[in-house]
C-alpha positions in Angstrom: 10.8 -4.3 -7.5 7.8 -2.3 -6.2 7.7 -1.7 -2.5 4.3 -2.8 -1.0 4.5 0.3 1.3 1.6 2.7 0.5 2.5 6.4 0.5 -0.6 8.7 0.4 -0.1 12.2 -1.0 -2.5 15.0 -0.2 -2.0 18.2 -2.0 -4.5 20.6 -3.6 -2.1 21.7 -6.3 -2.7 19.2 -9.1 0.5 19.6 -11.1 2.6 19.5 -7.9 0.6 16.5 -6.6 1.2 14.6 -9.9 5.0 15.4 -9.9 5.2 14.3 -6.3 3.4 11.0 -7.2 5.8 10.3 -10.0 8.9 11.1 -7.9 7.8 8.8 -5.0 6.9 6.0 -7.5 10.5 6.4 -9.0 11.8 5.8 -5.5 10.0 2.4 -5.6 6.9 3.0 -3.5 3.2 2.4 -4.2 1.4 5.8 -4.3 -2.1 7.1 -4.0 -2.7 10.8 -4.5 -5.6 13.0 -3.3 -6.6 16.6 -4.0 -7.9 17.2 -0.4 -7.8 15.8 3.1 -11.6 15.0 2.8 -10.9 13.0 -0.3 -8.1 11.1 1.4 -10.3 10.4 4.5 -13.2 9.2 2.3 -11.0 7.0 0.0 -10.7 3.9 2.1 -6.9 3.7 1.8 -6.4 5.1 5.3 -5.9 1.7 7.0 -3.3 0.7 4.3 -1.4 4.0 4.3 2.1 3.6 5.8 3.2 7.2 5.3 1.4 10.4 4.6 2.9 13.2 2.6 0.7 16.3 2.7 0.8 20.0 1.9 0.5 22.3 4.9 -1.6 25.0 3.2 -4.8 23.6 1.6 -8.3 24.8 1.5 -10.7 23.0 3.8 -8.5 21.0 6.1 -4.8 21.9 6.3 -2.0 19.3 6.5 -1.5 20.1 10.1 -5.2 19.6 10.9 -5.2 16.4 9.0 -2.2 15.1 11.0 -3.9 16.1 14.3 -7.2 14.5 13.2 -5.4 11.2 12.4 -3.5 11.2 15.7 -6.7 12.0 17.6 -8.5 9.1 15.9 -5.7 6.7 16.9 -3.9 6.4 13.5 -0.1 6.6 14.1 0.7 7.2 10.4 4.2 8.8 10.0 3.5 12.2 8.3 5.7 14.4 6.2 4.5 18.0 5.9 5.4 20.1 2.8 5.0 23.9 2.5 5.7 26.7 0.1 5.5 29.1 3.1 8.0 27.8 5.6 7.5 29.1 9.2 9.9 28.2 12.0 7.2 28.4 14.7 4.8 26.1 12.7 7.7 23.8 11.9 8.8 23.5 15.5 5.1 22.8 16.6 4.6 20.2 13.9 7.8 18.4 14.8 6.7 18.5 18.5 3.3 17.1 17.5 5.1 14.1 15.9 5.5 14.8 12.2 8.5 13.1 10.7 9.7 15.9 8.5 8.6 19.5 7.7 10.0 20.3 4.2 9.9 23.5 2.1 9.0 23.7 -1.6 10.7 23.3 -3.9 11.7 19.9 -2.5 15.1 18.4 -2.6 14.6 14.9 -3.9 17.2 13.5 -1.4 15.6 15.2 1.5 12.3 13.6 0.6 13.9 10.2 0.2 15.6 10.6 3.6 12.3 11.5 5.2 10.5 8.6 3.7 13.2 6.2 4.9 13.0 7.7 8.4 9.2 7.5 8.4 9.2 3.9 7.3 11.7 2.6 9.9 10.4 -0.4 11.7 8.8 0.6 15.0 8.3 4.2 14.0 5.2 5.7 15.6 4.3 9.4 15.5 
């Protein structure tokens, strides 16, 4: 059974983005994937997105900037940030700013599944 929940992935690393898309689909979710924050914002899926999984370090707009832009625009989309360059100060600030999880690459599948479940809890608002 496919969950009608739409998870949007934004990551500029194409192979990683594709593997993340497949993993989240295997967890039973509907997934859309985008190579940049600009592509995601221009896609038209923003209103249907129930959770955002985005890389922290991307050219153009970073994952942190994307999260802030969505919050400033009034979109309370639960967001999971992923990074290959973990930074405790950045993590603490992101969590303070309302992201659900801040995960390090390589991802642990169970950590991602746990974060998705947490993000999709009824009544969750970032």
